[in-house]
C-alpha positions, 0 to 999 in steps of 0.5 A: 245664219241670215239676219234681217235687221232692217226696216224700210229705212234700215240696213241688212247684214247677212253673214251667209246670204247664200251658198256663194255670198258672204258678209253682205251689207245693204244700206239705203244710198243717200250719199254718192261718196259712200260708193267705191266704184266709179261705174256705180257712181256714174249710174247713180248720178244718172238715176238721181239727175232724172227730172222725175225721181225715181225715173220711169222705166221708159226713160232707161235705155240700156243702149245709153249705158252700153259700156255697163251692159255686162254689169246690169241686172233687172227685177220686175215688181209684180207687187210689193211681195213678188218679183221676177228676174228679167235681165242679167248681164254677162258679168253678173252671171259670172259673179253670181254663177247663174241666170234666172230669167223669168224666175219668180220670187216672193217674200215668203219664198221657200228658198230663204236667200231668195225670200230675203232678196225679195224683202230687200227689193220690197224695201227698195220699192217702198223707200223709192231710193237706191240702195248699195250692196257690198260684200264677198262673193264666191266665184268658183274658178277664182275663190272669193271676190269683193263686189259692190252693187246698186239697186235703183227703183224705176216706176211706171210712166206716171211715177205712181208705182215702182215696176222694176229695180235696175241693178249694177254689180261690179267687182272691186 
């Protein structure tokens, strides 16, 4: 059963988020010491060191983070209730098992795991903070693996509106 126990400042815990995700915990990231992965901690340091927080999408150049390219994913916010997949690096595709460029999702999506994900992205946008996600993920050729990810909002150039969420996902 999927459980959404949060508010824009709360936590999610999904026992069986989707067919390949298990025991997913999502929490608002306030302390970098909560992060396990050095890659994710380094990216979080980049995000929070920007003079405007959250930083504008125009300040994010994937080539500046080329070592992390296989681990990035990006979602575009059309409004607070609808999003679309923009980018998924090779490692993300390997771990998740699919690539959905351009696919739209909404908070009312008929696919319940995607609706839960859209509500989570809405919380990322509303809080304007990074969120940490961790859990177990079934990778078909290897069984289960533990992962950690971070989801960080990016804004328009004025900083007024969250337009994207950039994520980084790593195997632990």
